[in-house]
N, C-alpha and C positions, 0 to 999 in steps of 0.2 A: 087153227091149224096146229096139227100135230106136231110135236117136237122131237120124237125118237124114232125116227124111221131110219133104219139103214141101208146104206148103199149097196145095192147088188155088186157082184163080183164083177160082172161083164162091163159094167160101168168104168172101171179102170185097169181091167187087165190088159196087159200086153203094152200099156203105154210107157213111153222111155222115162227111166229115171232123172234125166235132165233135160227139160224141155227146150224147144226153141224160145227166143224171146220173144214176147208178144209185140204187137204193134203198140204204138202211142195210144191209138183210139181204146184199145182193149185193155192197156195197163190202167189207163185212167179210169175206165167204168170198172173194172174188178176193183181197184181200190175204192171207189165210192161205195161199191157193194160191201166191201170188208166193213166198212163205216157203218152203213145201214143196219148190216148183220148184228154187230157189236152192240149198237148204242141205241138202235131204235126198233128194229123188228123183232129181234130176238127176246129182249127184255119183255115184251108183250104176246110172245108165245104166237106169232106171226110168221114161221118158217118151218119148213120141212123139206125132206130129200124124197125124191120120187123118180124112180126110173133113171137114175143117174145125173138127176139135177136138183139143183136148188131151187126150191120157190120161195119167195118172199115178197110178203105183202107190207105196202106202207099204209100203217093203220089207220091215220087221219084223211088221206088221200083215197084209198080204197084200191089202190092200182096195185095190181099182182105182176110181178116180175120174175123170170127165171133166167138159170144160166148153168150149163153143163159143168160137170165137176171132173176134176183130174183124181181127187182124193178128198175123203172127208176127215175131220180131225175129232177127237176126243175133247180138244178146248172150244171146239166151234169154230176155228181159224181155217177154214176149208179152202181148197186148192181150185181156182175156176179156170175155165178153158173157154175160148170162143167168144162169140158176141152174146150180148144180154138183149132178151126179149120181153115185150110188155104183152098182156093179154088184152085182146080188143074184140067186140063183138064178130067179128070177122076171122078170130083165129090170133094166133101168135104172130108178134112183129117186131123184127128187130130194132133197138134204138141205138141212136148215136150217143157218144159220151156228153154231148152237149145238152141233148134232151133230157137224159138221165139226170144229170147235174139240176137241171130246171125242176124236175119231178123231186129232187129232193129238197131243193128250196123251198117249192110249195109246200111239201109234207112238213118242214122245220117252222115254217110260218104259221101253219095250222096248230102244230104243237106247242109252240111258244107264246104264238100272239104277239110276236115280234118280227119285223123285216131285217133282212142283211141284203142291201144292193150290191155289196161287195162280193158276194159269195161265188156266183157263176164266173166273175172276171178271175176271181184268184184260181178257179179250178181250170180256166182257160189257160192262165198262166203257166200253171203246172204242167199243163198238157204240151205247150209251146217248150217247157224246159226238158220234158221227156223225149220229145219228138226231136229236140235239137241233139240230146243226148246219143240218141240210136244213131242219127244221121251222122255226126260228127265222131262216131266212135273210131280211136286211133286203131290201127292195125296191129298194135301192141298187144290189144286185149285178146290175145289168142291163148287157149289153153296150154299149150306147151311153153308158156313163157318162163315157166318155173324147171323147165328140164333140160335148159342148156348146159353146155359143159362146165361154164363157170358159175353154175347156180349156188354154189358153196360159198363164193366169196363174200368179203363185206359189200363191195359195191352192189353186187346182184340181190342181196338180202336187202339194201336199202331201195333198191328200184322195187323188188317186189312189196315192200311195203308201202312206198308211194302208189305203187297200182292199186293196191287194196284200199287206200284213201279216195282215191278217183274213180272207184267202180262202182259207185250207187246211182245208176241210171233212174231208177225208179222210186227210190226213196222210200219212208216209211209207209208200210202198205196198210196202216190203219189211220191215217191222217188224210182229209178228203184233197188237200192242195201241197202233198210234199215237195214239188220242185217249184213252188211259185217263188217268183222273185219281184219285187217292187222297188224302183228305185227311180228318180227324178231322171238321171242321165246314165249315160255310160252303158256301154254292152255287157251284160253279166257273163257273156260266154268268154270275154277276154281275162276272167278272173275265177272262173267256175272249174272246180275239181272235174267233172265229167268232161271238160275240154281238154284235161290234162294241162291246166293253166300253170304256168311258172313264170316269174317275173321280177326285175329288181324293185325294192322299196323306194318310195318317194323321201327323200332325205331332206329335213329342215334342221337348221342350225339355229338355236334359240339362246337368247342371252340367258345366262345361268339363273339369274333371279327370278326369270319368268319361267322355269320350268319346275313342275312339281313331280315328285317321284317317292318312293319308299322301298326299301329292300331289307329283306332278312336275309341275303346272302350277296356278299360283295362280288362273286362271280356273275350273277346275273347283271348286275350293274356294270361289269367290265365288259360283259358280254355285248350290250347295247352300245357303249361308249366305242368298243373296238369295231362297229360295223363300217365305220366311216371317219374320215378326218373332218374337223370343222376348225375355223380361226378362232385364235385365243379368246377367251371371254365367253364362248360359246358351247353350248352341249348339244350333242346329237338327238333329235327326235324322229326316228324312223316313222314313216305313214304307210298306210293301205293306199296305193295308187289310186283304187276305185273310191275309196272315201275322201282323198284329197279332192278327186272332180265334184264330189256331192257336196262338200263344204268349204271347199277352197275360197269360194266369193264371199264370205262371212265378213262383214264391214270391219270388224275389230282386227280380224286376221289380215285384211288388206291393207290397213293402216300400218300394222305391225310390220308388215313386208316393205312398205314404203318408207318407213323410219329406219329400217335396218334392225329393229328388235329381232325380227326372224329374217332369215336369209333361206329362200328356196334353192337348194343346191342340186333339185331335178332328180330323176330316177339313176341310182348308183347302186353300186356294191353287187354282191353275189345274187342270184337269183333264188326267191323263196318259192315255194311250192303249195299251191292251194290243197288243203285237206277238206275231209268231208263237211267240216262246218261251214265251208266257204272264206269264213273271217279269219280262223286261225290258220297262219302260216308255216311251215317248217323251212328251216335252213339254219346253218350255222350251228347245227347240233342241238338246237332249242325250238321250241314253239313259242311265236308271237300271237296273241289273241288279240286281234284289233277291233275297235269299234265299226262297226258298219252300218249304216243309216239305210238300210234295206230291210224289209220286211220278207225274212224267209220263214217259208211254213206258216208259223203261228205269230213270231215276234220280230219285232225291230232288234236287230241284231248290235246292239249297243252297250258299251260298258258303262253302267252307271256308276255315278261316283262311289256308291257304297259298296259296289262289287269291286273296284279297283283296289281300295282299302282293305274291304273283306277278304281277297284274295291273299294279301300278304299277312295279314291277320290269323286268318285260318292256319297259312303254313306255319307260323310259329305256334298257335294252338295246338296244332294237331302234333307238333312233333314229338312228343312222349307217346302218343296214343301211335304214330306210325313205326317209332322204333319198337313198340310191343308187339305190334302185327307183324313187322318184318321178323322178329325173334321167332314168333310162334308157327308163321307161315313165310317160311324165306322163297317161296316160289311165285310171292305175289308183292306188288310194289305199287306205291302211289306217287304219280308225278305231282310233285310240288308246284307250287306258284309263287316265287319268292319276292317278285318285284312287279312294280307297276310305274310307268312314267307317262305325263301328260303335258300339256301346255295350260299355263295358268296366266291367262293375259286378264288384267282386271277389266271389270265391265264398269257403267256407271257408278254402280254402288261401291267400287273399290275392291270388290271380291271376284275372284276368278270368274269369268264367263262359264256359266254351266255349260252352255252348247259345245263351246270349244274344249272344256275341261273333259267332258265326256266323249265328245266326236273324236279327239285325237289322243284318248287315253288307250293304252297298250298293256297288257299282261304278260310278263314272261313266265312260260311254263318250261320246266325241265326237260333237257332232251332226253334222249333214249340212251345215250353213252354210258350213263354212271349206274343204269339199272339193269340193262339188258345183259344178260348171261351170253358168253362167247357161244358162236354156233347156232344161236337161236335167233329165229326170223319173226318180228311183230308182224301180225295182219289185224287190220281192222274186223272186229267181230262182226260188224253189220255187213262185211263183205264176204266172210265166211258163211254165214248164216242166210244170205240173198235166198229168196225165191228161186231166181234164175242164176244160172254160173257167168257171172259176167267179167271175173277175172280169175288168175291163177290161185288167190285166195280161197276159193269157193270149195267148200267141205267135200264134194265131190272129187276136186283136185288134191285136196289133202291125202285123202283115201287112197287116191293113185289108182282108181276103177276096183280096187278091193272092198265091195260092198257086200262081204259075207257077213252073217249075223255076228260072230266073234269080234270082227275088224270094228265094225260100226258100234257094238256096245263097248269094246274096250277103250276106243277113242272117247266116247261120251262119259264113261265112268272116271276116266283118268282127269278129262276136262270140268266135270263137275267138283271133284275133289281140290281142283285148284281154283275155282270161282266160288262155290258156295260159303265154304268155311270163314274166310276173313271179312266177309260181308256181313254175315250173322255177328261174328264176334266183335266187329264194329260197333254194331247196334246194341246188342245184350250187354258187352262189357264195358263200352266206354259211351254210350249214348250218342253214336254218330252215326247220321243216315248218309251212307255213300250213295251215289245215283250210277248203278253199273248196268245202265241199258247200252244197247247194242252199238251205240257210236262214242261211247265213254271207254270202252274197254277194247285193249290190244290182246291178242291171244299171241303167245310166243310159242312156236313150233319148231322142233327140231328138223334135222335134214330128212327125215322120215315123214314127215309131216304130222308127228304126235304132238300133243299139247305138252309144252314143258316149263310154261311160265304164264302168267296172267299180270297184266299193267292196267291199273285204273287211273282216269285223268277228269280232269275238269271240276276244280272245287267250287264252281258256281253253283252246282247242285248240293253240293255236300252241305248238310246242316247238321245243327246240335240239338239234342234233346235236353230242356231244362232241367228234368230230373237229375239228369246225371251230371249236369255242367252249370248249374245254377251260377257257383261262384266266378265262375270264368265269364259267363255272360254278363254279370253283374257289373264286372269291371271295364265292360266296353260301352263306347257312346250308344244310345239308343239306336241311332240311324244306322248303325252297324250291326249290333247284337240284334235287333228285330229281324231283318231279312235273312240271317243264317240260322235261325231257329224253328225248328218243327216241335208241335206236342208230340208225346209219345205215339199215340194213335195215327197221326196223320204221317209221321216218320215211318211208321210200319207199313202203312199203306204204299209208300212211296219205295220203301225196301222191295216188299212182295212184287209190287207191279214193276218195277226196274229189273229185279234179279229175276223172276219167274215168268211173267207174264211177255215181258218186252225181250227179254235175253233169252233165259233157258228155253221158253216156249217155242221161240222161232228157230232157235238152231235145233231145237228137237226137231221142229218140222220139215228142215232141210236133211235132216237125217232120216226122218220119215219117207220123204220123197224117195230116198234110195232103197229103203226097204219097208214099205208100208206095214208089213205085219209085224214089225218090233215096235209100233208106236206104244203099246201097251208096255212093254218091256223097258224101254225108254222112259217112260213117266216112272217106273216102278224104280228105275235107277235114281231119278230126282229124290223121290221118296227115302231111299235108302239113305242118301246123303244128308237129306234132312233128319231123319231118325238117328244116324250116327252122332251129328253134332248135338241132337238133342238130349241124347243119352249121355254124352259127355259135359253137358252142362245144365244137369239139374232139371231138364225138360221144362223149360219155361212155358208159361199159359199161352202165348200167342204160337209158340210152335207146336203147341199140342193140338191147338184149334187149327192150325193148317193141315196136320198129319190126320186130323177127323174131318177132313174134306169142307172146312168153310168156304163159301164162295171166294174168288180171287179179285182183287181189284185192277180193273182196267182202266186205263186214262181216257178219258171221253174226250177225244181230239176235235171230232166233228161237232159235237154240243159247244166245247171251248171257243172254236173259231167261229162258229156261228153266233155265240155271245159275246164274240169280241173281247174274251177275258186274256189275262197274263196267263202264261202257263203254271205259274205259281197259285194261280187261281182255279186251276183246273178240277174239276169233279171227277168220280169214278163210277162206272157202272160194275156190276158184279157178274163174273163168270162161274158156272158152275164148276169146281175143281176136280181134275182129273187125278188129282192126289189121293181121293179116298179110297180105303182099302175096297170096298164094295164095287166102286168103278173099276178098279185095276182086276178085280177078281172077275169081274164082267168080261172085260177085254181079253183076258187070259182064255176064259172058255171059247171067245169067237172062232170061228173057222181063221184058219192061216191063210187069207187072201188080203188085198190091200185095203179094204174095207174093215177090217177086222176092228170091232169096238167102236165103231164111229157112230156118232149120233148128229142129230141134224142142227143142234143146237145154234 
């Protein structure tokens, strides 16, 4: 099948810039198509655009699918609309999402020679999550939420921030099951950000000698201790109430409760709010990242022992790096993770029982109060870049209806200058791999909606490159140093994927939805930002290659989930780059209509 067929103007002319929300059925089907397009069919040149529709063949199965297009994309991340159809001997027949999932399952079995009996069930779980999110969507999710008379107050900014954390009704559009939840008990909707969940923590009082903790900042320790009172000789261990449901019947814990070594004080204290990651809760001007024995998308969301100690270790090790970056890029900041605390009940071998140590492990992440500038509202980048306007954080709301070319391009250039340089400086100057994907970045906007600050978070994905940090890594225990290390090539792939493919390309796509004819100029702005950094930093070879248009790495979420690999072991597929000068020159020559410069990849 051909891979370079432009979408006719008639296919997208007149469509609204901010489409209505899709049904759960269509959202799940479109997400599966995104994965197939990126990881299966396009790499084998089995896609084309014809008469305003994407045609996509499953290479091993031989099935031909099609879907209508709202807009094509230079990166191949097209926008779909309506149902998916399959070619049959009698013509085209609409597919429901479950049948499409079964087609994907069969295709991947033929491709890999292995089976995955969980796959369709995980897609079904994600469908349930999307449907529940759409059904239970609170009235507060109205576009005017940020236009109230008190929108400039601190409380209104906090409300708007939490709204953005809880706005992701559809999740990662390049993951086959972005809203899947697997848990032995409990109703996930009681704790889901999509449900606007907020609840008190479960407080446990633990004898001091049975508590394990480490802290790089006494304020983090004081914050935990200040969440509630406990009897003399005990320390407070807050627990996620869902996690307590899941592991509260552990025999060692039940024995400790009977003996009085641990006291269950029940749900107490202020309410904490679920953020986008589900297990990280916001309250008391801090973030608490809990373990949660629930598989969400790809991974069981548990704080491994090395992640608990690694967070505090990285906070210490990165102090000089973050000081340097803050000096050079004062409009960017990293939220540290200065403390962890957990339960250390000895098992039969006398060492802390690992299931309880990890299961009750929590990491304290800095709140926003110490880093956020006055008058700035933080918004989750994933909500700003969402394909659909599900909150007042969406880019269409930030622009406040002003989608003229100068407004769109001006906003974008301002944001790229905030986002890109500190990430590249961390890698090239310090050998630090940040993980600035859409869920790990907060965009700080001023009262006009313009980008003013960028905040990075989640040290779990932050890694060190040994070539720059050999001495630091050698001083750490191997079980801590190993998981926080990437070699230079893998680290660069991770930086480029998170920064450009996951983050910049998706926010660019949301802007291009407003002004499709600007897509080429938006990518040119990305190239200009990279070029400016390269020119000022000796034009390192990896950046020269990026500017020359080498293929971009995209995380293979579908194949990773199929093969049941951990995220750390995920592979990449390579996408033709829109950054090449020849591609941008071609895009500039295309007629100024919604499909200008689009390719079918």
